C-alpha positions as CSV (number, residue, x, y, z in Angstrom):
1,M,-65.0,9.9,15.3
2,K,-62.8,12.0,13.0
3,K,-64.4,15.2,14.3
4,L,-63.3,14.3,17.8
5,L,-59.6,14.5,16.6
6,I,-60.3,18.1,15.5
7,L,-61.6,18.8,19.0
8,I,-58.5,17.3,20.6
9,L,-56.3,19.5,18.4
10,F,-58.4,22.6,19.3
11,F,-57.8,22.0,23.0
12,I,-54.1,21.6,22.4
13,L,-54.2,25.1,21.0
14,C,-56.0,26.3,24.1
15,G,-53.0,25.3,26.1
16,Q,-53.2,26.6,29.7
17,L,-56.2,28.8,29.0
18,L,-58.6,26.0,29.9
19,R,-57.1,24.6,33.1
20,L,-59.0,23.2,36.1
21,P,-57.1,23.2,39.4
22,I,-57.7,20.0,41.4
23,S,-55.2,20.5,44.3
24,E,-52.2,22.6,45.3
25,G,-49.8,22.4,42.4
26,G,-52.0,20.0,40.5
27,S,-54.5,20.6,37.7
28,I,-56.1,19.0,34.7
29,I,-56.6,20.4,31.2
30,F,-59.6,19.7,29.0
31,N,-57.8,17.0,27.0
32,D,-57.3,15.1,30.2
33,L,-61.0,14.6,30.2
34,L,-61.7,14.5,26.4
35,V,-59.0,12.1,25.3
36,P,-60.0,9.1,27.7
37,L,-63.6,9.7,26.7
38,V,-62.7,9.6,23.0
39,L,-60.7,6.4,23.4
40,I,-63.6,4.7,25.3
41,V,-66.1,5.7,22.6
42,W,-63.6,4.6,19.9
43,L,-63.1,1.2,21.5
44,A,-66.8,0.6,22.2
45,N,-67.7,1.6,18.7
46,G,-65.1,-0.8,17.2
47,L,-66.2,-3.7,19.4
48,V,-69.9,-3.2,18.6
49,K,-69.2,-3.0,14.9
50,K,-66.6,-5.8,15.2
51,K,-64.2,-3.6,13.2
52,F,-61.7,-2.8,16.0
53,I,-58.2,-3.6,14.6
54,I,-54.9,-2.3,15.9
55,S,-52.5,-2.2,13.0
56,K,-49.0,-3.6,13.5
57,T,-46.3,-0.9,13.7
58,A,-42.7,-0.8,15.0
59,L,-43.9,1.4,17.9
60,N,-46.5,-1.0,19.3
61,L,-44.2,-3.1,21.4
62,P,-41.9,-0.4,22.8
63,L,-44.8,2.0,23.5
64,L,-46.9,-0.6,25.3
65,L,-43.8,-1.9,27.2
66,F,-43.0,1.6,28.4
67,L,-46.6,2.2,29.5
68,I,-46.7,-1.1,31.4
69,L,-43.4,-0.3,33.1
70,A,-44.6,3.2,34.1
71,A,-47.8,1.7,35.6
72,F,-45.7,-1.1,37.3
73,S,-43.4,1.5,39.0
74,F,-46.4,3.5,40.1
75,I,-48.1,0.5,41.7
76,L,-44.9,-0.6,43.5
77,N,-44.5,2.8,45.1
78,L,-48.1,3.3,46.2
79,N,-47.3,2.5,49.8
80,N,-45.0,5.6,49.9
81,L,-47.9,8.0,49.2
82,I,-50.9,9.2,51.2
83,D,-54.3,9.0,49.6
84,A,-54.4,12.5,48.1
85,E,-50.9,12.0,46.6
86,R,-52.0,8.7,45.1
87,L,-54.9,10.3,43.3
88,L,-52.7,13.1,41.9
89,S,-50.0,10.7,40.7
90,L,-52.7,8.4,39.2
91,A,-54.0,11.3,37.3
92,Y,-50.6,11.9,35.7
93,L,-50.2,8.2,34.9
94,L,-53.7,8.1,33.2
95,R,-52.7,11.2,31.2
96,L,-49.5,9.5,30.0
97,I,-51.4,6.3,29.1
98,S,-54.3,8.0,27.3
99,Y,-52.2,10.5,25.4
100,S,-49.9,7.7,24.2
101,L,-52.9,5.5,23.1
102,V,-54.1,8.4,20.9
103,F,-51.5,7.1,18.6
104,F,-53.6,4.0,17.9
105,F,-56.8,6.0,17.6
106,V,-55.3,8.3,14.9
107,L,-53.7,5.3,13.2
108,N,-57.1,3.6,13.1
109,I,-59.1,6.5,11.7
110,S,-56.5,7.3,9.0
111,D,-58.3,5.0,6.7
112,S,-58.0,6.9,3.4
113,K,-55.7,9.3,1.6
114,K,-58.2,12.0,1.9
115,V,-58.4,11.7,5.7
116,F,-54.6,11.5,6.0
117,E,-54.0,14.6,4.0
118,K,-56.8,16.5,5.7
119,F,-55.5,15.9,9.2
120,Y,-51.8,16.4,8.2
121,S,-52.8,19.9,7.0
122,I,-54.9,20.6,10.0
123,A,-52.1,19.6,12.3
124,I,-49.7,22.0,10.6
125,W,-52.2,24.9,10.4
126,G,-52.9,24.3,14.1
127,G,-49.2,25.1,14.7
128,L,-49.5,28.3,12.7
129,I,-52.6,29.4,14.7
130,F,-50.6,28.7,17.9
131,A,-47.8,31.0,16.6
132,F,-50.4,33.7,15.7
133,L,-51.9,33.4,19.3
134,G,-48.3,33.9,20.5
135,F,-48.0,37.2,18.6
136,L,-51.3,38.3,20.1
137,Q,-50.1,37.5,23.6
138,L,-46.9,39.4,23.0
139,I,-48.9,42.5,21.9
140,F,-51.8,42.5,24.5
141,F,-50.3,40.6,27.4
142,P,-46.5,41.0,27.2
143,S,-45.8,40.8,31.0
144,F,-46.5,37.7,33.2
145,E,-45.3,39.4,36.4
146,G,-48.9,39.4,37.7
147,M,-49.1,35.6,37.2
148,V,-46.3,34.7,39.7
149,Q,-48.9,34.3,42.5
150,Y,-50.5,31.5,40.4
151,G,-47.2,29.6,40.0
152,W,-46.1,31.0,36.6
153,D,-42.7,32.5,35.9
154,P,-42.6,36.3,35.5
155,H,-41.7,36.4,31.8
156,V,-41.6,39.8,30.2
157,K,-41.8,40.6,26.4
158,R,-41.3,36.9,25.5
159,L,-43.6,34.9,23.2
160,L,-45.5,32.4,25.4
161,S,-48.6,31.8,23.4
162,T,-51.3,29.7,25.2
163,F,-48.7,27.5,27.0
164,F,-47.7,30.5,29.3
165,D,-44.1,29.4,28.9
166,P,-41.5,30.4,26.2
167,N,-39.6,27.2,26.4
168,Y,-42.5,24.8,25.9
169,A,-44.0,27.1,23.3
170,G,-40.7,27.1,21.5
171,G,-40.3,23.4,21.6
172,F,-43.7,22.9,20.1
173,L,-43.0,25.5,17.4
174,V,-39.7,23.8,16.5
175,F,-41.5,20.5,15.8
176,V,-44.2,22.2,13.8
177,N,-41.7,24.2,11.8
178,S,-39.8,21.0,10.9
179,L,-43.1,19.6,9.5
180,I,-43.6,22.9,7.5
181,L,-40.1,23.1,6.2
182,S,-40.1,19.4,5.1
183,R,-43.5,19.7,3.4
184,M,-42.2,22.8,1.6
185,L,-39.2,20.9,0.3
186,F,-41.2,18.0,-1.0
187,T,-44.0,20.1,-2.6
188,Q,-43.9,20.3,-6.4
189,N,-46.5,23.1,-6.7
190,K,-44.7,26.5,-6.8
191,A,-47.6,28.4,-5.2
192,E,-47.9,25.9,-2.4
193,K,-44.1,25.9,-1.9
194,G,-44.2,29.7,-1.6
195,L,-47.0,29.5,1.0
196,W,-45.1,27.0,3.1
197,F,-42.0,29.2,2.9
198,F,-43.8,32.2,4.3
199,A,-45.4,29.9,7.0
200,F,-41.8,28.7,7.8
201,L,-40.6,32.4,8.2
202,F,-43.7,33.2,10.3
203,V,-43.1,30.4,12.8
204,L,-39.4,31.1,12.8
205,L,-40.0,34.7,13.9
206,A,-42.2,33.3,16.7
207,I,-39.4,31.0,17.7
208,I,-36.9,33.9,17.8
209,L,-39.3,35.9,20.0
210,T,-39.5,33.2,22.7
211,Y,-35.9,34.1,23.5
212,S,-35.4,30.6,24.7
213,R,-31.9,29.2,24.3
214,S,-33.0,25.5,24.4
215,T,-35.4,26.4,21.6
216,Y,-32.6,28.1,19.6
217,L,-30.6,24.9,20.0
218,A,-33.5,22.7,18.9
219,V,-34.4,24.8,15.8
220,G,-30.7,24.9,14.9
221,I,-30.5,21.1,15.0
222,S,-33.7,20.5,13.1
223,V,-32.8,23.0,10.3
224,L,-29.3,21.6,10.2
225,V,-30.6,18.0,9.8
226,I,-33.1,18.9,7.1
227,G,-30.5,21.0,5.3
228,L,-27.8,18.3,5.3
229,L,-30.3,15.6,4.2
230,K,-32.3,17.6,1.6
231,S,-31.0,21.1,0.7
232,W,-27.7,22.8,1.0
233,R,-29.4,26.1,0.1
234,L,-31.4,25.8,3.3
235,L,-28.2,25.6,5.3
236,L,-26.9,28.8,3.7
237,F,-30.3,30.5,4.3
238,G,-30.4,29.3,7.9
239,A,-26.9,30.5,8.6
240,L,-27.7,33.9,7.0
241,T,-31.0,34.2,9.0
242,L,-29.2,33.4,12.2
243,I,-26.6,36.1,11.7
244,I,-29.3,38.7,10.8
245,A,-31.5,37.7,13.7
246,F,-28.5,37.8,16.1
247,F,-27.8,41.4,15.3
248,A,-31.4,42.5,14.8
249,F,-32.6,41.3,18.2
250,P,-30.3,42.5,21.0
251,R,-32.1,40.4,23.6
252,M,-31.4,37.3,21.5
253,Q,-27.7,38.3,21.7
254,Q,-28.0,38.6,25.4
255,R,-29.7,35.2,25.8
256,I,-27.2,33.3,23.6
257,L,-24.1,34.9,25.1
258,G,-25.6,34.3,28.6
259,G,-25.5,30.6,27.8
260,F,-21.7,30.7,27.8
261,S,-21.6,32.1,31.3
262,L,-23.5,30.5,34.2
263,D,-26.4,33.0,34.5
264,V,-29.4,32.5,36.8
265,T,-31.3,30.2,34.5
266,A,-28.3,28.0,33.8
267,K,-27.6,27.7,37.6
268,M,-31.2,26.7,38.2
269,R,-31.0,24.0,35.6
270,L,-27.8,22.7,37.1
271,D,-29.5,22.6,40.5
272,S,-32.4,20.6,38.9
273,Y,-29.9,18.1,37.4
274,Q,-28.3,17.6,40.8
275,Q,-31.6,17.2,42.5
276,A,-32.5,14.6,39.9
277,Q,-29.2,12.8,40.4
278,K,-29.9,12.3,44.1
279,I,-33.3,10.8,43.6
280,I,-32.2,8.6,40.7
281,E,-29.3,7.2,42.7
282,D,-31.7,6.3,45.5
283,N,-34.2,4.7,43.2
284,L,-32.3,3.4,40.2
285,I,-34.1,0.2,39.3
286,I,-37.8,1.0,39.3
287,G,-37.8,4.7,40.0
288,V,-40.1,6.5,42.4
289,G,-43.2,5.8,40.4
290,Y,-44.8,7.7,37.5
291,N,-45.5,10.4,38.4
292,N,-44.8,10.6,42.2
293,L,-42.1,13.2,41.8
294,R,-43.9,16.1,43.4
295,S,-44.4,14.2,46.8
296,V,-40.9,12.7,46.6
297,R,-39.3,16.1,45.9
298,E,-41.1,17.5,48.9
299,E,-39.6,14.8,51.0
300,Y,-36.1,15.7,49.6
301,G,-36.8,19.4,50.4
302,Q,-36.6,20.3,46.7
303,I,-39.9,22.2,46.4
304,L,-40.2,25.7,47.7
305,S,-43.8,26.5,46.7
306,A,-47.0,24.4,46.7
307,T,-48.1,26.2,43.5
308,Q,-44.9,25.5,41.6
309,H,-46.0,24.1,38.3
310,A,-42.6,22.5,37.4
311,A,-42.4,20.4,40.6
312,G,-43.7,17.3,38.9
313,G,-40.5,17.0,36.7
314,F,-36.9,18.0,36.3
315,D,-35.4,20.3,33.6
316,S,-34.8,17.2,31.5
317,S,-37.3,14.7,30.2
318,F,-34.8,11.9,30.2
319,L,-33.9,12.5,33.9
320,T,-37.6,12.7,34.7
321,I,-38.3,9.4,33.1
322,L,-35.2,7.8,34.7
323,A,-36.3,9.1,38.1
324,T,-39.9,8.0,37.8
325,T,-39.7,4.7,35.9
326,G,-36.1,3.6,36.7
327,I,-33.4,2.3,34.4
328,I,-35.8,-0.4,33.0
329,G,-38.5,2.1,32.0
330,F,-35.8,4.5,30.7
331,I,-34.4,1.8,28.3
332,A,-37.9,1.1,27.1
333,Y,-38.5,4.8,26.4
334,L,-35.2,5.1,24.5
335,W,-36.3,2.0,22.4
336,L,-39.5,3.9,21.6
337,I,-37.6,7.1,20.5
338,C,-35.1,5.1,18.4
339,H,-37.9,3.3,16.5
340,M,-39.6,6.7,15.8
341,L,-36.4,8.1,14.4
342,I,-35.4,5.0,12.4
343,D,-38.8,4.6,10.8
344,A,-39.1,8.3,10.0
345,F,-35.6,8.3,8.4
346,K,-36.3,5.1,6.4
347,E,-39.5,6.7,5.0
348,F,-37.6,9.8,4.0
349,W,-34.7,7.9,2.5
350,D,-37.0,5.6,0.4
351,K,-37.0,7.2,-3.1
352,K,-40.1,5.0,-4.0
353,S,-42.2,6.6,-1.2
354,P,-44.6,9.4,-2.2
355,P,-43.3,12.9,-1.7
356,I,-45.8,13.7,1.0
357,M,-44.7,10.7,3.1
358,R,-41.0,11.4,2.5
359,G,-41.6,15.0,3.7
360,L,-43.5,13.9,6.8
361,G,-40.7,11.3,7.6
362,L,-38.1,14.0,7.3
363,G,-40.1,16.4,9.4
364,I,-40.6,13.9,12.2
365,F,-37.0,12.8,12.1
366,A,-35.6,16.4,12.3
367,G,-38.3,17.6,14.6
368,T,-37.9,14.7,17.0
369,L,-34.1,15.2,17.1
370,G,-34.7,18.9,17.9
371,L,-37.2,18.0,20.6
372,V,-34.8,15.4,22.2
373,A,-32.1,18.1,22.4
374,H,-34.6,20.6,23.7
375,S,-35.9,18.1,26.3
376,Q,-32.4,18.0,28.0
377,F,-33.0,21.5,29.3
378,V,-36.8,21.5,29.6
379,N,-39.2,18.6,30.3
380,S,-40.7,19.1,26.9
381,L,-41.2,15.4,25.8
382,L,-43.5,14.9,28.7
383,Y,-45.3,18.3,28.5
384,P,-48.9,17.2,27.9
385,H,-49.7,19.4,24.8
386,I,-46.4,18.5,23.0
387,M,-46.6,14.8,23.9
388,L,-50.2,14.6,22.6
389,Y,-49.4,16.5,19.4
390,L,-46.4,14.2,18.8
391,F,-48.5,11.0,19.1
392,I,-51.1,12.5,16.8
393,V,-48.5,13.2,14.1
394,L,-47.0,9.8,14.6
395,G,-50.4,8.2,14.2
396,L,-50.8,10.1,10.9
397,F,-47.4,9.0,9.8
398,Y,-48.0,5.3,10.4
399,G,-51.5,5.6,9.0
400,G,-50.0,6.9,5.8
401,K,-47.5,4.0,5.8
402,K,-50.5,1.6,6.3
403,L,-52.3,3.1,3.3
404,N,-49.2,2.7,1.1
405,L,-49.8,6.2,-0.3
């Protein structure tokens, strides 16, 4: 069973390279098939051996409640869809449910200190490989102008890695870098500390080359949080690095300064927020159903292209959740996020907790805060690869707590 988790992480790294189109604007990735299969095998194996136990955590209730409400909103809105739209929306709902339930799978297989430490390291090294693939993409495939016909944005000389998008790649790297930085700060071995420091710089350079303003904001928040809570030296280093990078990368200057004036990207995001507001106002209580947004947005005249990949959400995860699950589902989701942050912070703050767990707690706390900020400009919390990775890391975290490392 544990080898299957490695396979899931591998397909996260594959990103959009392994993508199967199922309809205009809709597609599935390999983990959409693998994750449900892994969960079925895991459940069946546990029932046969009579060893299937779901450990009690603070996330159980809010997570299951949110999934139930998402399914409930989908069912209530079925009559508003034609058959093909129902199948596509159901596929998105099943993805949300299966990716979320990976949390319990990882929690269950984290049955020893050796397993916990192994997958904790694999998860971080996976992020480093993702950054390395981004550098390769930047060297050998710097322009995406030829991908416009397939629904992708025409990014030029920006690090996209296998996600084919600098914003989502950046959000993923920010969370990974928070884990790296926190692990570095809580490692006693000097050689290992030096290794993690260079890993941090490596991923930080990848983050800079995304030229994504939402990513810059997210990494600034995560480094600021870690610096304030753990190391004032890190704050000084972060400020110095930012100043050097700002003057060393002219395009970074252009992107940051462009954020203070309403450039094309900023105007598009404002349009997305206004479109979300209209749908939310009309469907405030239970939403339009998870995830019926593509068909609903077509009815509102908000989609210009059938191959538009971002049509299934808005440029904000919170607005997307509010539009699809309504105010009730949104409150459940906020409850889930709050529990994640509270438990991670408590673990970091507990001086009796082992250093590896304190570091993981700090990394999740700072990384999640960065992602929450990031997700207000990009639908990153619901982006499948990021969502799945986040639940894997959370499963490891609560697995470590269960083991009392």
